[in-house]
N, C-alpha and C positions, 0 to 999 in steps of 0.2 A: 504493499499499500504506499501511496505517496503520503507523507506527513509533513507538517510544518514544524520545524525544529528550532528551538531557542536555547542558546548556550548561556546559562546564568553563572554566577560566581562559584556555585558549588554543585551544579548538576546540569544535565541536559533535559530539558522539558520538550515533550512532543505533543502536538495538537492535531486534531483531525483536519481542521482548516485554519488558515491564517487568522480568520475573523473570530475564532472561538475564544470565549473568555477564559475558560479553565482548561488546563492541559489534560490530555488523555492519560498521560503517565510521566514519570520523572525518574531519571537514572542518576543516582548519586555518584559524584566523581571522587569522593574521598576514598583513597585506597584503591581506586580503579586503575586498570592498565588499558592501553590502546594498541591494537595491532593493525598495521596498514603497510602494504596491501594485505588483506586478509586471505589466507590460503584455504580456508574451510570450504569455499566454493570455488573449485578450480576453474570452472567455466564462467562464473559470474564475475563481470568486470567491476572495478571501482568500488569494491566493498571494503569497509573498515569495521573493526569490531571493538566494542567497549566491554571489558570484563569487569564487573563490579567487585567490590571487596568480598561479597558473599558468593563469588564465583558464578554469577549469572552473566550469560553472554547476550549482548544486544548487537544486531547486525544493521548497518546502514549502507545503502548504495547510493552513491552520488551519480549525477548524470554525465559528468566528464571529469577527467583527471584533475584539471585545475581546481574545480569545485571541491573535489575530495581533499586536495592538498591544503586548501584554506581551512576546512573544518578540522582536519587532523592537526594542523599547526596550532589553532586556537584551543582545541580541546586538550592537547598535550600541555600547552602553557597553563591552562586552568588547573590541570592535575598537579603540575609542578608547583604552582602558587599555593595550592591547598597543603601539599606536603610541607612546604616551607613556612606555613602559617601566614602566608600573605593573602591579600585579597586580589582576586583576578578581575581586571577590568580592562576592556578594550579601551585604550586611552581616549579620554574625551578630546575630540578633535579641537573643539573651540579653544579650550584652555591651552593645549599644547602648541597650536600654531597661530594663536591670537587672531582668530577670524572675527571680523566685525559681527556684532549681534544681529545686524540687520540682514545678513546674507541668508537667503533661503536655499539651501543646497538641493532640496527636493525639486523646487521650481526650476533651478538652474539645470538640473539633470534632465528634466522633461524637455526644456528648450534645446538642450544639447542633442537630444534624441530625435528632434523634429526631422521628418523625412527630407524636407526641402531646405530648411535654414540651418539644420544642425551639423554635427560632425558626421561626415560620410563613413559608413562601415565598408571596409575593403577586404579583399583577399590578398594577404601579403605572404611572401615566402621568405624563410630564413633558415639557414642550415638544414636543408633537406626536409624542412617541415612547412606545411601550408597552414596558415592561420586565417580562418574564415570569420568574417564579421568583426574585424578589429581595426585599430587605427594607431598612429604613433603618438608618443607623449608630446612631441613638438607640434603635431596638428592640433591637439587639445589647447595648448598654450596660445598658438596663433588664433584659434577660434575665439578664445576668451577675450583676447585683445581686440580682434576685429569686431566683436559684438559689444565692445566697450564695457565689458564686465570687469576689466582690470586695466589699469593705466600702463603697466609695464610687465615685463617677464617675471620678476620676482613676485609681484602681487598676484599674477595669474597662477604662478606655481603654488602659491599658498592656497588658492581656491581648488586647484586640481588635487592637491594633497588632501584637502578636506573631503573632496568627493571620493577619493580612494579610501581614506580612513573610515568613512561612513558606509563603505561598501557599494557605492553607486558605480564606481569604475573599478575594474579588476585588472591586476597585472596578468598579461598573457604569456610572454616569453620568459626565458631565463634571466635576461638582463633586468626587465621590469620587476620580476619577482625578487631578485637580489636587493633591489632598491627598496621594495616594500617591506622586506624582512630585515633590513640592515639596522643593526644596533637599536638604540632606544627609540629613535625617531624614524618612522616610515618615510621614505622619500619617493616622491613622484619624480620621474626623470623627463626633463625637457630635451628629449633626444629623438632622432629619427629611427634609431635602432630599438628603442624601447617600445614594446607593444602593449596596448590596453584594450579592454572591451567593456561594453555596457553590461551591467550585472544581469539584466533580464533579457538579453538578446539571444540570438541563435548561435553564439560563439562556439566553434569547435576547432580542434587542431588535428590535422592528418599527417601521417608519415611517421618518421622516426621519433621515438620518444625515449627519454632516459629512464622512464618508468617501465617496470616489467609488464605493466598492463598494455594490452593492445588497445589502441584508441578506438572508440566506438565508430563503426562505419556510418557514413552518411544515412543509410537507410534505417538506422535505429533511432534517428533523432526526433522523429515525430511524437506527438502525444499519443498515448494509448487510448484508443476510442472504445474498443470492445475486445473482450477475450473470453475464451471458452472452448469446450471440446466439440468437435464435429467429426463425422466419419468421412474419410477422403478416399477416393479411388486412386490406386497407384497408377503411375503412367506406363510402366513397363509390364508389370505382371497383372495389372487390372484388378488386384485384390483390394478389398476395402479394409481400412484400419482407422482406429480412433486416433485422432491427432489433436494436440492443443493448438489453438490458433490465436495469434495476437495481431490485432488491426491497429495500424498507426496512420496518422493523418498527413503529415507534411514533412518529408516525402511520403506518398501514399503506398504503403507496403502492407502485406499480410504475411507473417512468418508462421511456419508450422513446426511443431516439435513432437518428439515422442513424449507422451505425458508421464511415462515412468522415469524418464531421465530429464532433469531440468538443465540440459546443457545447450550446446549450439543448435540453432534451428536446422531441421532437415532440409528446409528449402524456404524460398521466399517468392511471393508473387507481386510483381510490380503492377499497381492498380490504376495508374494514371491512364485515363482513356479506356479503361476496361468496361465490359458490358456484363451485368449480372442479371440472371433471370431464374424464376422458379421453373422447374421442369417436372414432367410427370414420370418420365422414365429415362434410363441412360442406355444409349445404343447397344453396348455390348455387355450389359449386366443381366444376369439371370434374375427373374422376378423374385424368386425365393431368397436370393442373397440380399436383396436390398429393395425396400419398398417405402414409398412415401417421404414427404418433407425434403425432397431433393432440390438442389439448385446448382446452376452452372456459372462459372466465371470464364469469360473469353477475354484474354488480355489483348492489348493493342497489337502484339505481334502474333495474334491468332492461336495462342496456346489455350486448350480447353481443360478446365479443372471441374470435376464433379464432386459435390459435397452433399452430406445429408445432415440435417439438424434433428434434434430429438423430438421437437414438436413443431406444429405449423406456426405457432406464435414466434418461436425462436428463429425459424427460417425467415419470417418477415423481418424480424429485427436485424438479422445479419444482412439480408439484401439491402435494407434501407441504409444501414451504416456503410456498407461497401459502396453503394451508389453515391452516397454523399462524398466520401473520401476520393472516389475515382474522378469526380468533377472538380473538386477544390484543390486536391494535393498536387505536388510536383510529380 
């Protein structure tokens, strides 16, 4: 399940939704240990584990390497602070960098993200890696000055550091991460080699990574729209097997898995421009093998997939969800 997680000075609180008043649960960090990357799920990427003092394991999965690293870094700092009897606090930005009280960082961030007037998200290459949806530190500083948010580079740098410390801008590459993690004071770098991204953007990085995690492929980036088990006809042997299906929106993909093993998908179907319809029968299936609640996906490259839902209602829901994604997703 996706949960909204808040790191407090002595624990990790998690909520069903961001807007909930009270947490669904709390993991105390006193005496806890953190393992990352977590090897308990060989095939699950980007997992880290918090083991409490009472030896209870809690697993979290981030959506990309950079996000996991940020959580791991802060949770480790919190655990270290508790051990040393200190209070953990992500430094108050305003005090540490003397930001004027009148500056509204959230409003500034919204303006910076504006499609037409804001900072443009680019695809940038660095050391065999491709960073999607990001921009350079120098671009941010130029933008702040050109929009008269700051009079000069040092002033703009103070605003950019504020945006980074408050989590609006995130460091993307090694250089910007070193700056963000350097010493007492996180530094935003006014450089063309330092890369950053908007916290709630579609940022992802492909290619070589120093992490042992393989970076998630483009096709896993969409939001999960629907998941569940369906019976699928095999392409070669035409036999029918229960498979777990996960439908994602943008890019539009459906992946299917062996339900007994939660590892890599057995295959994926690219749904952009696909046609999905309810069918009464499958051309080469024996009636006794398979009957009722059938539907067919025909992909843009004319591959046919035959699937069976457990009930008519479920078939309707899958068809509706797949149709929606096939029209809107990449």
